[in-house]
C-alpha atoms as one frame of an Amber mdcrd trajectory, in Angstrom:
protein
   0.118   0.132  -0.083   1.161   3.621  -0.647   3.182   5.397   2.190   3.094
   9.029   2.275   4.044  11.746   4.271   2.953  15.087   2.600   4.205  18.209
   4.656   3.502  21.738   4.280   6.631  23.347   4.589  10.436  22.534   4.997
  11.026  25.394   7.681   9.365  25.861  10.537   9.845  29.292  12.267  12.970
  28.798  14.765  13.922  25.609  13.323  16.295  24.262  10.615  15.469  22.424
   7.442  13.167  19.604   8.180  13.725  19.624  11.912   9.868  19.877  12.511
   8.974  16.753  10.685  12.049  14.876  11.484  10.243  12.169  13.614   7.857
  11.877  10.899  10.192  11.145   8.127  12.146   8.564  10.668   8.838   6.665
  10.761   7.982   6.842   7.236  11.392   5.576   6.005  12.156   3.623   9.010
  15.491   1.163   9.556  14.751  -0.845   6.330  15.561   2.194   4.191  19.399
   3.276   3.747  19.241   5.471   0.866  16.896   7.959  -0.004  16.337   9.519
  -3.572  15.959  13.532  -3.554  14.177  15.092  -6.234  14.811  18.841  -5.854
  13.691  20.224  -9.406  11.727  22.873  -7.638  14.960  24.649  -6.903  17.105
  26.997  -8.971  20.659  25.461  -8.077  20.252  21.887  -7.656  23.966  21.248
  -6.728  23.460  23.210  -3.515  20.088  22.175  -2.895  21.319  18.221  -3.034
  24.102  19.030  -0.579  22.100  20.626   1.887  19.501  17.882   1.669  22.050
  15.067   1.793  23.547  16.903   4.813  20.352  16.676   6.558  19.251  13.149
   5.848  22.667  12.096   6.951  22.149  13.495  10.180  19.070  11.275  10.202
  21.148   8.240   9.425  20.140   8.062   5.775  22.100   8.232   2.526  21.073
  10.518  -0.093  21.198  10.215  -3.804  20.156  13.407  -6.286  17.987  12.388
  -9.008  19.766  14.998 -11.397  22.945  13.256 -10.799  21.551  10.173 -12.340
  22.389   9.471 -16.046  18.858   7.880 -16.466  16.437   9.486 -14.150  13.649
   6.855 -14.407  15.978   4.287 -13.734  17.039   5.828 -10.503  13.369   6.143
  -9.554  12.963   2.265 -10.420  15.577   1.311  -8.176  15.159   3.721  -5.506
  14.177   2.643  -1.774  12.514   5.672  -1.049  11.921   9.172  -1.991  12.063
  12.541  -0.900  10.692  15.782  -3.231  11.728  19.106  -1.986   9.981  22.445
  -1.993  10.522  25.389  -4.251   8.565  26.238  -7.455   5.889  23.676  -8.268
   5.398  24.599 -11.920   9.491  24.381 -12.377   9.012  20.992 -10.398   6.311
  19.466 -12.499   7.782  20.577 -15.891  11.132  19.032 -14.926   8.880  15.614
 -13.774   7.179  15.617 -17.497  10.536  16.302 -19.087  12.505  13.528 -17.329
   9.847  11.162 -17.927   9.136  10.742 -13.757   5.621  11.374 -13.554   4.603
   7.926 -14.127   7.720   6.370 -12.990   7.424   7.837  -9.722   3.507   7.200
  -9.369   4.224   3.437 -10.238   6.868   2.784  -7.601   4.915   4.694  -4.985
   1.872   2.635  -5.694   3.885  -0.522  -5.613   4.807   0.727  -1.898   7.978
   2.945  -2.085   7.730   5.436   0.642   7.104   9.073  -0.372   8.092  12.298
   1.281   7.351  15.580   0.036   7.561  19.103   1.327   5.663  22.211  -0.142
   5.869  21.886  -3.801   6.843  18.129  -3.165   3.562  17.789  -1.358   1.646
  19.618  -4.318   2.757  17.208  -6.902   1.444  14.069  -5.015  -2.069  15.209
  -5.518  -4.453  15.373  -8.361  -3.324  18.537  -9.837  -1.271  21.632  -9.050
  -4.105  24.088  -9.521  -3.870  25.013  -5.746  -0.204  25.780  -5.716   0.548
  29.297  -4.286   3.323  29.610  -6.694   4.004  31.813  -9.800   3.861  29.780
 -13.034   7.357  30.951 -14.188   7.647  28.106 -16.704   4.829  26.012 -18.189
   4.564  22.351 -17.797   2.937  20.256 -20.280  -0.126  19.370 -18.088  -1.422
  20.733 -14.565  -2.174  16.901 -13.645   0.426  15.726 -11.251   1.284  12.268
  -9.565  -2.495  11.660  -8.688  -1.255   9.594  -5.573  -4.249  10.769  -3.336
  -7.739  12.038  -4.747  -7.684  15.729  -3.483  -5.326  18.603  -3.495  -3.204
  20.658  -0.996  -2.664  24.264  -0.665   0.598  24.281   1.500   1.611  27.111
   3.851  -2.319  27.913   4.569  -2.981  31.509   5.946  -6.127  32.010   7.471
  -8.132  35.177   6.660  -7.027  38.197   8.700 -10.038  40.362   9.797  -7.920
  43.052  10.519  -5.836  43.283   7.328  -6.570  46.341   5.181  -5.093  44.193
   2.095  -7.796  43.972  -0.815  -6.458  41.143  -2.663  -8.002  37.696  -2.335
  -7.481  35.329   0.606  -6.397  31.924   0.222  -9.953  30.850   1.266 -11.421
  32.951  -1.487  -8.906  31.452  -4.060  -9.739  28.029  -2.939 -13.288  28.828
  -3.270 -12.757  30.033  -6.929 -10.951  26.730  -7.616 -14.243  24.955  -6.618
 -16.113  26.967  -8.903 -14.461  25.108 -11.806 -13.226  21.873  -9.844 -14.578
  18.741  -7.912 -11.405  17.726  -5.949 -11.412  18.438  -2.165  -8.565  20.891
  -1.092  -6.634  20.485   2.341  -5.238  23.689   3.161  -2.225  22.762   5.258
  -0.996  25.401   7.862   2.621  25.689   8.746   3.933  22.476  10.743   1.038
  20.409   9.484   1.538  17.320   7.438  -0.361  14.385   6.296   0.546  11.128
   7.223  -0.753   8.145   4.744  -0.309   4.334   5.140  -2.158   1.284   4.902
  -5.483   2.955   3.109  -5.565   5.512   6.114  -4.745   9.108   6.631  -4.120
  11.196   9.669  -3.390  15.031   9.929  -0.065  15.442  11.917   2.173  18.136
  13.105   0.758  21.372  14.656  -1.446  24.010  13.667  -3.868  21.972  12.048
  -5.583  22.384   8.734  -8.969  23.448   6.803 -10.930  21.212   4.630 -12.547
  22.738   1.552 -15.200  20.922  -0.535 -17.050  21.959  -3.632 -20.679  23.229
  -2.268 -19.916  23.006   1.567 -18.506  25.299   4.119 -14.993  25.035   4.914
 -14.331  22.930   8.090 -11.608  22.644  10.975  -9.120  19.731  10.941  -7.499
  19.138  14.191  -4.037  17.291  14.505  -4.488  13.589  15.135  -7.930  13.626
  13.441  -8.165  10.554  10.844  -9.201  11.619   7.319  -9.358   7.941   5.889
 -12.721   9.284   4.090 -10.731  11.503   1.877  -8.742   8.471   0.287 -12.029
   7.239  -0.793 -12.713   7.394  -4.817 -15.925   8.818  -3.700 -14.480  12.039
  -2.622 -14.119  12.968  -6.098 -17.177  13.472  -8.062 -15.720  13.829 -11.639
 -12.349  13.432 -13.561  -9.551  12.814 -11.230  -7.515  14.665 -13.441  -9.682
  18.040 -13.068
């Protein structure tokens, strides 16, 4: 069964890279995993990004291979024990995944049971599509359809409306409501420090600060850390094309 950890953010205020989710990452990969394949295509300086990730995963006891160093990236995915997709620009990440033939390669391996960790953009691409990312479309991928590992979308770094704000632009809630004017998939607004842990056909909201669930035609509702969210993994949680 698929095993995923979808993390809202790579950095929590006052902490270092992935410090706030180390325990959950260790639980995801476990002692059986020795090497993790790192996908850093959401970043601009791939070598520097991989160096930082290699040092951080090394402190957790895992060796790390960067997919950009592989002569055949898709083959590296097929041979990987586990994968972690880092944050950055989601459009740039998805474009690279398509160009390098990794969308179906990653999807196949994860559905076979390879542990998948992703933060921010790495959480976005695990979903039905990237239509609920916060990022600017600095590049154009061939499709907004993503890895489709879960039947919903994520809005990472979710910010609640501020009643005292004088800013006249759309809030996150308004933008997600606009998404649901055209699309059916539920959207989980993950606040900073929150993450979704998926294993054995069950899903739980972990971390801190909780999340909000947005569904078309319904008012948003609050999700508390520790709350089981298995119902969102059921095919019936989508009422139309999974690629919408």
